[in-house]
C-alpha positions as CSV (number, residue, x, y, z in Angstrom):
1,X,74.7,-42.2,-27.9
2,X,78.0,-40.4,-28.2
3,X,79.8,-43.8,-28.1
4,X,80.4,-44.6,-31.7
5,X,80.4,-48.3,-30.8
6,X,76.6,-48.1,-30.3
7,X,76.1,-48.0,-34.1
8,X,73.7,-46.1,-36.4
9,X,71.7,-43.0,-36.0
10,X,68.3,-42.9,-34.4
11,X,65.8,-44.4,-36.8
12,X,62.5,-42.7,-37.6
13,X,60.1,-45.3,-36.2
14,X,56.9,-43.4,-36.8
15,X,54.4,-45.7,-38.6
16,X,51.5,-43.8,-40.3
17,X,49.6,-47.1,-40.6
18,X,49.8,-47.6,-36.8
19,X,49.0,-44.0,-36.0
20,X,46.0,-43.8,-38.4
21,X,42.7,-43.6,-36.5
22,X,44.2,-43.0,-33.1
23,X,42.8,-40.3,-30.9
24,X,44.9,-37.4,-29.6
25,X,45.6,-39.2,-26.2
26,X,46.3,-42.5,-28.0
27,X,48.8,-40.7,-30.3
28,X,50.5,-39.3,-27.3
29,X,50.9,-42.8,-25.8
30,X,52.3,-44.0,-29.2
31,X,54.7,-41.1,-29.5
32,X,55.9,-41.6,-25.9
33,X,56.4,-45.3,-26.2
34,X,58.3,-44.9,-29.5
35,X,60.6,-42.3,-28.1
36,X,61.2,-44.3,-24.9
37,X,62.0,-47.4,-26.9
38,X,65.5,-46.1,-27.6
39,X,67.7,-45.3,-24.5
40,X,69.7,-42.9,-26.6
41,X,66.6,-40.7,-26.5
42,X,65.9,-40.9,-22.8
43,X,66.6,-43.3,-20.0
44,X,64.2,-45.2,-17.8
45,X,61.7,-42.7,-16.2
46,X,63.5,-39.8,-17.8
47,X,61.9,-37.0,-19.8
48,X,58.2,-36.3,-20.4
49,X,55.8,-35.7,-23.3
50,X,52.5,-33.8,-23.7
51,X,49.7,-33.0,-26.0
52,X,47.0,-30.4,-25.9
53,X,43.7,-32.0,-26.9
54,X,40.2,-30.7,-27.3
55,X,37.7,-32.8,-25.4
56,X,34.1,-32.5,-24.1
57,X,33.9,-31.3,-20.5
58,X,32.0,-34.0,-18.6
59,X,30.2,-31.2,-16.6
60,X,29.2,-28.7,-19.3
61,X,29.4,-30.8,-22.5
62,X,31.4,-28.0,-24.1
63,X,34.7,-28.5,-25.9
64,X,37.6,-27.6,-23.7
65,X,41.4,-27.6,-24.2
66,X,43.0,-30.3,-22.1
67,X,46.7,-30.8,-21.4
68,X,47.7,-34.5,-21.4
69,X,51.2,-34.7,-19.8
70,X,53.2,-37.5,-18.4
71,X,52.4,-37.9,-14.7
72,X,54.9,-38.1,-11.9
73,X,57.1,-41.2,-11.9
74,X,56.1,-42.7,-15.3
75,X,58.3,-44.2,-17.9
76,X,58.0,-43.2,-21.5
77,X,58.7,-46.6,-23.0
78,X,55.9,-48.4,-21.1
79,X,53.5,-45.6,-20.2
80,X,49.8,-46.1,-21.0
81,X,46.8,-43.7,-21.0
82,X,46.5,-43.9,-17.2
83,X,50.1,-42.7,-16.8
84,X,49.2,-39.2,-18.0
85,X,47.8,-36.4,-15.9
86,X,45.0,-34.4,-17.5
87,X,44.5,-30.7,-16.7
88,X,42.2,-27.9,-18.0
89,X,44.4,-25.5,-20.0
90,X,42.3,-22.4,-19.1
91,X,42.9,-23.1,-15.4
92,X,46.6,-23.7,-16.0
93,X,46.9,-20.3,-17.7
94,X,44.9,-18.7,-14.9
95,X,47.6,-19.8,-12.4
96,X,49.8,-17.0,-13.8
97,X,47.6,-14.6,-12.0
98,X,48.3,-16.4,-8.7
99,X,52.1,-16.5,-9.2
100,X,54.0,-14.5,-6.6
101,X,57.5,-14.8,-8.1
102,X,60.4,-17.2,-8.2
103,X,60.8,-17.2,-4.4
104,X,57.3,-18.7,-4.1
105,X,57.2,-21.0,-7.2
106,X,57.0,-24.2,-5.2
107,X,53.6,-23.2,-3.9
108,X,52.3,-23.4,-7.4
109,X,52.5,-27.2,-7.3
110,X,49.7,-27.2,-4.7
111,X,47.4,-25.5,-7.3
112,X,47.9,-28.2,-10.0
113,X,45.3,-30.6,-8.5
114,X,42.7,-27.8,-8.8
115,X,43.2,-27.9,-12.6
116,X,42.5,-31.6,-12.9
117,X,40.3,-32.6,-15.8
118,X,37.7,-35.4,-15.4
119,X,38.8,-36.4,-11.8
120,X,42.0,-38.0,-13.1
121,X,43.9,-39.4,-10.1
122,X,47.3,-39.3,-11.8
123,X,49.4,-36.7,-10.1
124,X,50.8,-34.0,-12.3
125,X,54.6,-33.6,-12.2
126,X,56.7,-30.5,-11.5
127,X,57.3,-30.2,-15.2
128,X,53.7,-29.5,-16.0
129,X,54.1,-25.7,-16.5
130,X,57.0,-26.4,-18.9
131,X,54.6,-28.1,-21.2
132,X,51.5,-26.0,-20.5
133,X,53.0,-22.7,-21.4
134,X,54.7,-23.7,-24.6
135,X,52.3,-22.4,-27.3
136,X,52.4,-25.6,-29.3
137,X,50.1,-28.6,-29.4
138,X,52.8,-31.2,-28.8
139,X,55.9,-31.0,-26.6
140,X,58.7,-33.5,-26.0
141,X,61.2,-33.1,-23.1
142,X,64.0,-35.6,-23.5
143,X,67.4,-36.3,-22.0
144,X,69.5,-37.6,-24.9
145,X,73.2,-38.0,-24.1
146,X,74.2,-36.1,-27.2
147,X,72.2,-33.1,-26.2
148,X,73.2,-33.1,-22.5
149,X,76.8,-33.3,-23.7
150,X,76.1,-29.9,-25.3
151,X,74.2,-28.6,-22.3
152,X,77.0,-29.6,-19.9
153,X,79.8,-28.1,-21.9
154,X,81.5,-25.0,-20.6
155,X,80.5,-23.0,-23.8
156,X,77.2,-24.8,-24.3
157,X,75.4,-21.7,-25.6
158,X,78.0,-21.2,-28.4
159,X,78.0,-24.9,-29.3
160,X,74.2,-24.9,-29.5
161,X,74.4,-22.0,-31.9
162,X,77.1,-23.8,-34.0
163,X,75.2,-27.1,-34.2
164,X,71.7,-25.9,-34.7
165,X,71.8,-22.3,-35.8
166,X,68.5,-20.5,-35.1
167,X,66.4,-23.7,-35.2
168,X,67.2,-24.6,-31.6
169,X,67.6,-22.0,-28.9
170,X,69.4,-22.1,-25.5
171,X,68.3,-21.2,-22.0
172,X,70.6,-21.0,-18.9
173,X,70.3,-23.5,-16.0
174,X,67.0,-23.2,-14.1
175,X,65.5,-25.7,-11.8
176,X,62.3,-27.2,-13.3
177,X,59.1,-25.4,-12.1
178,X,56.7,-22.6,-12.8
179,X,59.4,-20.0,-13.5
180,X,61.1,-22.1,-16.2
181,X,57.7,-22.7,-17.8
182,X,57.4,-18.9,-18.1
183,X,60.9,-18.7,-19.6
184,X,60.0,-21.3,-22.2
185,X,56.8,-19.4,-23.1
186,X,58.7,-16.2,-23.5
187,X,61.3,-17.9,-25.7
188,X,58.7,-19.4,-27.9
189,X,56.9,-16.0,-28.3
190,X,60.1,-14.2,-29.2
191,X,61.4,-17.0,-31.5
192,X,58.3,-18.3,-33.4
193,X,60.4,-20.2,-35.9
194,X,62.4,-22.1,-33.4
195,X,61.7,-25.9,-33.1
196,X,63.1,-26.3,-29.6
197,X,65.5,-25.3,-27.0
198,X,68.6,-26.7,-25.1
199,X,68.4,-26.3,-21.4
200,X,71.8,-25.8,-19.8
201,X,72.9,-28.8,-17.7
202,X,69.6,-30.4,-18.3
203,X,68.2,-31.6,-21.7
204,X,66.1,-30.8,-24.7
205,X,62.7,-29.4,-25.4
206,X,61.2,-29.8,-28.9
207,X,57.7,-29.1,-30.1
208,X,55.3,-29.3,-33.1
209,X,51.8,-28.7,-34.3
210,X,51.2,-32.5,-34.7
211,X,52.4,-35.6,-32.8
212,X,54.3,-36.8,-35.9
213,X,56.0,-33.4,-36.5
214,X,57.0,-33.2,-32.8
215,X,58.4,-36.8,-32.8
216,X,60.4,-36.3,-36.0
217,X,61.8,-33.0,-34.8
218,X,63.1,-34.7,-31.6
219,X,64.7,-37.5,-33.6
220,X,66.3,-35.2,-36.2
221,X,67.7,-32.8,-33.6
222,X,69.3,-35.7,-31.6
223,X,70.8,-37.1,-34.8
224,X,72.1,-33.7,-35.8
225,X,74.0,-33.5,-32.4
226,X,75.4,-37.0,-32.8
227,X,76.7,-36.1,-36.3
228,X,78.3,-33.0,-35.0
229,X,80.1,-34.8,-32.1
230,X,81.4,-37.5,-34.4
231,X,82.9,-35.0,-36.8
232,X,84.4,-32.9,-33.9
233,X,85.7,-36.0,-32.0
234,X,87.7,-37.5,-34.9
235,X,91.4,-38.0,-34.0
236,X,91.0,-36.7,-30.4
237,X,92.0,-38.7,-27.3
238,X,88.9,-39.7,-25.3
239,X,89.0,-38.9,-21.6
240,X,92.7,-38.1,-22.0
241,X,93.5,-41.5,-23.3
242,X,93.8,-45.0,-21.7
243,X,96.3,-45.3,-18.8
244,X,95.4,-48.9,-17.7
245,X,94.3,-52.0,-19.4
246,X,91.1,-54.0,-18.5
247,X,91.5,-57.4,-17.0
248,X,89.8,-60.2,-19.0
249,X,86.1,-60.8,-18.5
250,X,86.4,-63.8,-16.1
251,X,88.9,-61.9,-13.9
252,X,86.6,-58.9,-13.8
253,X,83.6,-61.0,-12.7
254,X,85.8,-62.8,-10.1
255,X,86.8,-59.5,-8.6
256,X,83.2,-58.3,-8.6
257,X,82.1,-61.5,-6.8
258,X,84.7,-60.9,-4.1
259,X,84.2,-57.1,-3.7
260,X,80.5,-56.7,-4.0
261,X,79.5,-58.5,-0.8
262,X,82.0,-56.5,1.1
263,X,80.8,-53.2,-0.2
264,X,77.3,-54.3,0.4
265,X,78.0,-55.2,4.0
266,X,79.7,-51.9,4.7
267,X,76.7,-49.9,3.3
268,X,73.8,-52.0,4.5
269,X,73.9,-51.2,8.2
270,X,70.5,-49.5,8.2
271,X,68.9,-51.2,5.3
272,X,70.1,-53.9,2.9
273,X,71.2,-52.9,-0.5
274,X,71.1,-54.7,-3.8
275,X,74.0,-54.5,-6.3
276,X,74.6,-54.4,-10.0
277,X,77.8,-54.9,-12.0
278,X,78.5,-53.3,-15.4
279,X,81.7,-53.8,-17.4
280,X,80.4,-52.7,-20.8
281,X,83.0,-51.1,-23.2
282,X,81.7,-47.5,-22.4
283,X,82.3,-48.1,-18.7
284,X,85.7,-49.6,-19.1
285,X,86.8,-46.8,-21.4
286,X,86.0,-44.3,-18.7
287,X,87.4,-46.2,-15.7
288,X,90.7,-46.9,-17.5
289,X,91.2,-43.3,-18.6
290,X,93.6,-40.6,-17.5
291,X,90.7,-38.2,-16.7
292,X,88.7,-40.7,-14.6
293,X,89.3,-39.0,-11.3
294,X,89.0,-35.3,-12.2
295,X,85.9,-36.0,-14.2
296,X,84.3,-38.2,-11.6
297,X,85.0,-35.6,-9.0
298,X,83.0,-33.0,-11.0
299,X,79.8,-35.0,-10.5
300,X,76.9,-35.4,-12.9
301,X,75.1,-32.5,-14.6
302,X,71.6,-33.5,-15.5
303,X,69.2,-33.6,-12.5
304,X,67.8,-36.9,-13.7
305,X,71.4,-38.4,-13.5
306,X,72.4,-37.2,-10.0
307,X,69.0,-38.0,-8.4
308,X,69.7,-41.6,-9.3
309,X,73.5,-41.7,-8.8
310,X,74.2,-39.0,-6.1
311,X,76.3,-36.1,-7.1
312,X,79.5,-38.1,-7.6
313,X,80.8,-41.7,-7.5
314,X,83.4,-43.4,-5.3
315,X,86.5,-44.3,-7.2
316,X,88.2,-47.5,-5.9
317,X,91.9,-47.2,-6.3
318,X,93.2,-50.3,-8.1
319,X,96.0,-51.1,-10.5
320,X,94.9,-53.9,-12.9
321,X,98.6,-54.5,-13.8
322,X,99.2,-55.5,-10.2
323,X,95.8,-56.8,-9.1
324,X,96.0,-56.8,-5.3
325,X,92.3,-57.3,-4.4
326,X,93.1,-58.0,-0.8
327,X,94.7,-54.6,-0.5
328,X,91.5,-53.1,-1.9
329,X,89.4,-55.0,0.6
330,X,91.7,-53.8,3.5
331,X,91.1,-50.2,2.5
332,X,87.4,-50.5,1.6
333,X,86.0,-49.5,5.0
334,X,88.2,-46.4,5.2
335,X,87.3,-45.4,1.6
336,X,83.6,-45.8,2.3
337,X,83.9,-43.9,5.6
338,X,85.8,-41.1,3.8
339,X,83.0,-40.9,1.2
340,X,80.4,-40.5,4.0
341,X,82.4,-37.7,5.5
342,X,82.5,-35.9,2.2
343,X,78.8,-36.4,1.6
344,X,78.1,-35.0,5.1
345,X,80.3,-32.0,4.3
346,X,78.3,-31.4,1.1
347,X,75.1,-31.6,3.1
348,X,76.2,-29.3,5.9
349,X,77.6,-26.7,3.5
350,X,74.5,-26.6,1.3
351,X,71.6,-27.2,3.6
352,X,68.9,-24.7,4.4
353,X,67.1,-24.2,7.7
354,X,64.1,-26.2,6.4
355,X,66.0,-28.9,4.4
356,X,65.0,-32.5,5.0
357,X,67.3,-34.6,7.2
358,X,70.4,-36.1,5.5
359,X,69.6,-39.3,3.7
360,X,71.9,-42.3,3.2
361,X,75.4,-40.9,2.9
362,X,76.9,-43.9,1.1
363,X,77.9,-43.8,-2.6
364,X,75.5,-45.3,-5.2
365,X,78.2,-45.7,-7.9
366,X,81.6,-47.3,-7.4
367,X,84.2,-47.1,-10.3
368,X,87.1,-49.5,-10.4
369,X,89.9,-49.2,-13.1
370,X,90.4,-52.4,-15.1
371,X,87.2,-53.9,-13.7
372,X,84.1,-51.8,-14.2
373,X,81.3,-50.2,-12.2
374,X,79.2,-51.4,-9.2
375,X,76.0,-49.7,-8.3
376,X,74.0,-50.2,-5.1
377,X,70.4,-49.2,-4.2
378,X,67.5,-50.4,-2.1
379,X,66.3,-52.7,-4.9
380,X,67.8,-54.4,-7.9
381,X,65.9,-52.4,-10.5
382,X,67.0,-49.1,-9.0
383,X,70.6,-50.4,-8.8
384,X,70.5,-51.4,-12.4
385,X,68.8,-48.1,-13.5
386,X,71.3,-46.1,-11.5
387,X,74.1,-47.7,-13.5
388,X,72.3,-47.0,-16.7
389,X,72.1,-43.3,-15.7
390,X,75.8,-43.2,-14.9
391,X,76.5,-44.6,-18.3
392,X,74.5,-41.7,-19.6
393,X,76.7,-39.4,-17.5
394,X,79.8,-41.0,-18.9
395,X,78.6,-40.5,-22.5
396,X,77.8,-36.8,-21.6
397,X,81.3,-36.4,-20.1
398,X,82.9,-38.0,-23.2
399,X,81.2,-35.6,-25.6
400,X,81.6,-32.4,-23.5
401,X,85.2,-33.0,-22.6
402,X,86.2,-34.0,-26.1
403,X,84.9,-30.8,-27.8
404,X,85.1,-28.4,-24.8
405,X,85.3,-28.6,-21.0
406,X,82.7,-30.7,-19.1
407,X,80.9,-28.7,-16.3
408,X,79.1,-30.5,-13.5
409,X,76.2,-28.9,-11.8
410,X,77.3,-26.6,-8.9
411,X,77.0,-28.3,-5.5
412,X,74.4,-25.9,-4.2
413,X,72.2,-26.3,-7.3
414,X,72.6,-30.1,-7.1
415,X,71.7,-30.0,-3.4
416,X,68.6,-27.8,-3.9
417,X,67.2,-30.5,-6.3
418,X,68.3,-33.5,-4.3
419,X,66.9,-32.1,-1.1
420,X,64.0,-30.2,-2.7
421,X,60.9,-30.2,-0.5
422,X,58.9,-31.4,-3.4
423,X,61.3,-34.3,-4.0
424,X,61.1,-35.1,-0.3
425,X,57.3,-35.2,-0.5
426,X,57.6,-37.6,-3.5
427,X,59.8,-39.9,-1.4
428,X,57.5,-39.8,1.5
429,X,54.6,-41.0,-0.7
430,X,56.5,-44.1,-1.8
431,X,54.9,-47.3,-0.4
432,X,56.4,-48.9,2.6
433,X,59.1,-51.5,1.6
434,X,57.9,-55.1,1.7
435,X,59.1,-57.5,4.4
436,X,62.1,-58.9,2.5
437,X,63.0,-55.8,0.4
438,X,66.7,-55.7,-0.1
439,X,67.1,-59.4,0.7
440,X,68.8,-61.9,-1.6
441,X,67.8,-65.6,-1.4
442,X,69.3,-68.6,-3.1
443,X,67.0,-71.6,-3.3
444,X,68.5,-75.0,-4.3
445,X,66.1,-77.4,-5.9
446,X,64.5,-74.2,-7.1
447,X,62.8,-75.7,-10.1
448,X,60.8,-78.3,-8.1
449,X,57.5,-77.9,-6.4
450,X,58.7,-76.8,-3.0
451,X,61.5,-74.7,-4.6
452,X,59.2,-72.8,-6.9
453,X,56.6,-72.2,-4.2
454,X,59.3,-71.0,-1.9
455,X,60.8,-68.7,-4.5
456,X,57.3,-67.3,-5.3
457,X,56.7,-66.7,-1.6
458,X,60.0,-64.9,-1.0
459,X,59.5,-62.8,-4.2
460,X,56.1,-61.8,-3.1
461,X,57.6,-60.2,-0.1
462,X,60.2,-58.3,-2.1
463,X,63.2,-60.5,-2.1
464,X,65.5,-61.2,-5.1
465,X,65.8,-64.9,-5.7
466,X,68.5,-67.0,-7.4
467,X,66.9,-70.3,-8.5
468,X,69.5,-73.1,-8.4
469,X,68.8,-76.5,-9.9
470,X,70.6,-79.3,-11.8
471,X,67.7,-79.8,-14.2
472,X,68.3,-77.1,-16.9
473,X,65.0,-77.5,-18.7
474,X,63.0,-77.3,-15.5
475,X,65.2,-74.4,-14.3
476,X,64.5,-72.4,-17.5
477,X,60.8,-73.0,-17.1
478,X,60.8,-71.9,-13.5
479,X,62.8,-68.8,-14.3
480,X,60.5,-67.8,-17.1
481,X,57.4,-68.3,-15.0
482,X,58.7,-66.3,-12.0
483,X,60.2,-63.6,-14.1
484,X,56.9,-63.1,-15.8
485,X,55.1,-62.9,-12.5
486,X,57.5,-60.8,-10.5
487,X,59.8,-59.0,-13.0
488,X,63.1,-59.9,-14.6
489,X,65.2,-57.8,-12.2
490,X,64.2,-60.0,-9.3
491,X,65.0,-63.6,-10.5
492,X,68.1,-65.2,-11.8
493,X,68.8,-68.9,-12.7
494,X,72.0,-70.7,-12.0
495,X,72.7,-74.4,-12.7
496,X,74.2,-76.0,-9.6
497,X,74.9,-79.6,-8.8
498,X,75.1,-79.4,-5.0
499,X,77.5,-82.4,-4.9
500,X,80.1,-80.4,-6.9
501,X,82.3,-78.2,-4.8
502,X,83.3,-76.2,-7.9
503,X,79.7,-75.7,-9.1
504,X,78.6,-74.6,-5.7
505,X,81.4,-72.0,-5.4
506,X,80.6,-70.8,-8.9
507,X,76.9,-70.5,-8.2
508,X,77.4,-68.4,-5.1
509,X,80.0,-66.2,-7.0
510,X,77.4,-65.6,-9.7
511,X,74.8,-64.7,-7.0
512,X,77.2,-62.1,-5.6
513,X,77.8,-60.6,-9.1
514,X,74.1,-60.6,-10.0
515,X,72.8,-59.1,-6.7
516,X,75.7,-58.2,-4.5
517,X,75.7,-61.0,-2.0
518,X,73.3,-63.2,-0.1
519,X,71.0,-63.1,2.9
520,X,68.9,-66.2,2.7
521,X,69.9,-69.8,1.8
522,X,67.1,-72.2,1.3
523,X,68.7,-75.6,1.0
524,X,66.1,-77.7,-0.7
525,X,67.8,-79.8,-3.3
526,X,66.8,-83.4,-2.9
527,X,65.9,-86.9,-4.1
528,X,64.2,-89.8,-2.5
529,X,64.9,-93.5,-2.7
530,X,63.3,-96.6,-1.3
531,X,64.7,-100.1,-0.8
532,X,65.0,-102.7,1.9
533,X,68.4,-102.5,3.6
534,X,69.6,-105.7,2.1
535,X,68.8,-104.4,-1.4
536,X,70.3,-100.9,-0.7
537,X,73.4,-100.7,-2.9
538,X,76.4,-98.7,-1.9
539,X,75.8,-96.5,-4.9
540,X,72.3,-95.7,-3.7
541,X,73.5,-95.1,-0.2
542,X,76.2,-92.7,-1.4
543,X,73.8,-90.9,-3.7
544,X,71.6,-90.1,-0.8
545,X,74.5,-88.9,1.3
546,X,76.0,-86.9,-1.5
547,X,72.9,-84.9,-2.3
548,X,71.2,-84.7,1.1
549,X,74.1,-84.5,3.4
550,X,77.3,-83.5,1.5
551,X,75.2,-81.2,-0.8
552,X,73.7,-79.4,2.2
553,X,77.2,-79.0,3.8
554,X,78.7,-77.5,0.6
555,X,76.0,-74.9,0.0
556,X,75.9,-74.0,3.7
557,X,79.7,-73.6,3.8
558,X,79.6,-71.3,0.8
559,X,76.7,-69.3,2.3
560,X,78.6,-68.9,5.6
561,X,81.6,-67.6,3.7
562,X,79.5,-64.9,2.1
563,X,77.7,-64.1,5.3
564,X,80.9,-63.5,7.1
565,X,82.3,-61.4,4.3
566,X,79.2,-59.1,4.4
567,X,79.1,-59.0,8.3
568,X,75.3,-58.3,8.3
569,X,74.1,-61.7,9.5
570,X,72.4,-64.3,7.4
571,X,69.7,-66.9,7.3
572,X,69.8,-70.6,6.4
573,X,66.7,-72.8,6.1
574,X,67.0,-76.5,5.5
575,X,64.2,-78.4,4.0
576,X,64.6,-81.8,5.7
577,X,61.8,-84.3,6.2
578,X,59.7,-86.0,8.8
579,X,61.8,-88.9,8.0
580,X,64.8,-87.2,9.6
581,X,63.0,-87.6,13.0
582,X,60.7,-90.6,12.4
583,X,62.0,-93.8,10.7
584,X,60.2,-95.3,7.7
585,X,60.4,-98.8,6.3
586,X,62.6,-99.5,3.3
587,X,64.2,-96.0,3.3
588,X,67.3,-96.3,5.5
589,X,69.5,-94.3,3.2
590,X,67.0,-91.5,2.8
591,X,66.1,-91.3,6.5
592,X,69.7,-91.4,7.6
593,X,70.7,-88.6,5.2
594,X,67.8,-86.5,6.3
595,X,68.7,-87.0,10.0
596,X,72.3,-85.8,9.0
597,X,70.7,-82.6,7.6
598,X,68.9,-81.9,10.8
599,X,72.0,-82.4,12.9
600,X,74.1,-80.3,10.5
601,X,71.6,-77.5,11.0
602,X,72.0,-77.7,14.7
603,X,75.8,-77.5,14.4
604,X,75.6,-74.5,12.1
605,X,73.2,-72.7,14.4
606,X,75.8,-72.9,17.1
607,X,78.6,-71.7,14.8
608,X,76.6,-68.9,13.2
609,X,74.9,-67.3,16.2
610,X,77.7,-64.9,17.2
611,X,77.6,-63.5,13.6
612,X,73.8,-63.2,13.7
613,X,73.5,-66.1,11.2
614,X,70.4,-68.1,12.0
615,X,69.9,-71.7,10.9
616,X,66.5,-73.5,11.1
617,X,64.8,-76.5,9.6
618,X,61.4,-77.2,8.0
619,X,60.3,-80.8,8.0
620,X,57.7,-81.6,5.3
621,X,55.9,-84.9,4.9
622,X,54.1,-86.3,1.9
623,X,54.2,-83.3,-0.4
624,X,53.0,-85.1,-3.5
625,X,51.6,-82.3,-5.7
626,X,54.2,-80.5,-7.8
627,X,57.1,-82.4,-6.3
628,X,59.7,-83.7,-8.7
629,X,60.6,-86.4,-6.2
630,X,57.2,-87.9,-6.3
631,X,57.0,-87.9,-10.1
632,X,59.6,-90.7,-10.3
633,X,60.3,-94.2,-8.8
634,X,59.9,-92.9,-5.2
635,X,56.1,-92.7,-5.6
636,X,55.9,-96.3,-6.9
637,X,58.4,-97.5,-4.2
638,X,56.4,-95.9,-1.4
639,X,53.2,-97.3,-2.7
640,X,54.8,-100.8,-2.8
641,X,56.1,-100.3,0.7
642,X,52.6,-99.7,1.9
643,X,51.1,-102.3,-0.5
644,X,48.7,-99.9,-2.3
645,X,48.2,-98.3,-5.7
646,X,50.0,-95.1,-6.4
647,X,46.6,-93.4,-7.0
648,X,45.8,-94.1,-3.3
649,X,49.0,-92.8,-1.9
650,X,48.0,-89.1,-1.4
651,X,44.8,-90.2,0.4
652,X,46.9,-92.6,2.5
653,X,49.1,-89.8,3.7
654,X,46.2,-87.5,4.3
655,X,44.2,-90.0,6.3
656,X,47.2,-91.1,8.4
657,X,47.9,-87.5,9.5
658,X,46.5,-86.3,12.8
659,X,44.8,-83.4,11.2
660,X,43.6,-85.4,8.2
661,X,44.8,-82.8,5.8
662,X,47.0,-82.9,2.7
663,X,50.3,-80.9,2.7
664,X,51.1,-78.8,-0.4
665,X,54.3,-77.0,-1.6
666,X,52.8,-73.6,-0.6
667,X,52.5,-74.9,3.0
668,X,56.2,-75.6,3.2
669,X,57.0,-72.3,1.5
670,X,55.0,-70.5,4.3
671,X,57.1,-72.1,7.0
672,X,60.3,-71.2,5.1
673,X,59.2,-67.6,4.8
674,X,58.6,-67.5,8.5
675,X,62.2,-68.6,9.2
676,X,63.5,-66.3,6.5
677,X,61.7,-63.2,7.8
678,X,62.0,-61.1,10.9
679,X,59.0,-62.8,12.4
680,X,61.5,-65.4,13.6
681,X,64.3,-63.0,14.2
682,X,65.0,-64.5,17.7
683,X,64.8,-68.2,16.6
684,X,67.7,-70.4,15.6
685,X,68.4,-74.1,15.8
686,X,64.6,-74.8,15.5
687,X,62.5,-77.3,13.6
688,X,59.0,-76.7,12.3
689,X,57.1,-79.8,11.1
690,X,54.7,-79.2,8.3
691,X,53.2,-82.7,8.1
692,X,49.6,-82.2,9.1
693,X,50.5,-83.9,12.4
694,X,52.6,-87.0,13.0
695,X,53.3,-88.0,16.6
696,X,56.4,-90.0,15.7
697,X,58.1,-86.8,14.4
698,X,57.3,-84.6,17.4
699,X,60.5,-82.8,18.3
700,X,59.9,-83.0,22.0
């Protein structure tokens, strides 16, 4: 990284002991994973690697040369053998005879499947010719910030020569494809001693005769660039110097919590977006600088950057010395509309007769002086990764502008990659989004049986979930379990005591910072108590009311506030109880509080309807397995009320039901998902009983 705060040079992580005995393809995986393990080498999904390996042809039994090259869409850090495309080298070389020139190079992609070795289903990427035609056994193509800073400098050719001499060459900007592959081959033939080449506005190619040689060349070239930048940058003002000071960390997060739902609402008209907040030092240095606006307006340079971030960000005007957030909110709709107009103008001025239709015209990256960076995308991982890519762009701009002048990719070149027909075909091949993709849910009581089952059900449909619970140990366990199953980007824990007004507000603010807002509230926190009325203490009565009535009020109120800030509707599901409709002996406090929940839901359904906020209720009964409620005194108290053993209680509830079936947390979760999804888009103020049938609790 060009940011000196990031610490030491890249380490040589090659381990001969690990590599010993590996096959050619296994060494390629090892090399790729080792390179991808450091984001200073390449970011998520960026760059590609290859090896030319001799293998037996499954048809002829003869030894043939096979190109193993990272397939389309893979990530170097985590790629395995099945992430690589395999192609016959003799067939790839034969494609040169079919090539009709640069005006027809896109058609060459259609020939790549005909070169497939061993029926490998992994699609070859557009970069395949760049690897195939380099006459070396091993090739790395990486996007290190230090190298792209050279590639994006006004005098990048001269800088490349100054830094590397004859060891590393330079080629002018050329969109990846067949023609660039031929350029690389020509360069290698004419410069047999060169170890690599810098591609203008793009990145680095390095090569070697062995996997270890190739890897070590890549690392040493990047370190050489880092050394050079550090020497040249000493004593120079970065980005023209600081012109505003950052707010403190709590103030930055408070502003993010307030702004992100509003941005999200304004850009989620057609599909809901997920947000990510980043206020790391590299970001703050850029957003607080004199050159923020002119550099941001130039856009990014590397194709991998702007495909993730759009060609340029939206700068939110804000003076942290006079932090008027309400004024920012008042201007936000106009600022976002102006960005859309600008993006439409970019599309209209650059489009071709056969260009794909304009895509989402909203910004991905939002920069705010004194506060940091917000990024929004269709899912949390993409929003986070887009932010990481813009940090790469910041590092590139820092280096290039410090030693030279930073040059963004020309608008037409950027457009021709963003709206490339091959890129459009890749987008069209993406799987259809899941039912709750882009949705954010907060589940109270999230560490319990029903809470976990509900979170799992919503996550399975693509939602991001905030698990809220008062039990920190159980919350940590649920978070670990669900993160392992669905991915760390999709799950966040937050401790909330639903009876605490401050904790509820803080929990929802954290949800807004983590994901950008909220779409679904599942109010499920609970307890249960049992006592004859004359033995029901005021403390027990108040405890039931505090958690089951006041707690549901507090989380609903906070959810409504966020829903109204976003202006894209919302969804509340209360987990009440059969006892809210049907009385039970020795449970007056519990039954009364549950009845209050149900009536609160009805009131909220009336209030929220005009804003497309739906409120519905699921009434479980006797969900024993996995329930935290049933692991305590409640189980013993209910058994005593029915004069039976606790071991007989589940069978008692099963046999008393009309359907003679037990009810499990997953059954409740299914009903909650129904209300949270568009399957119930025209339902509000409703109650669904999931109790295996109980005539006393019929709602009609």
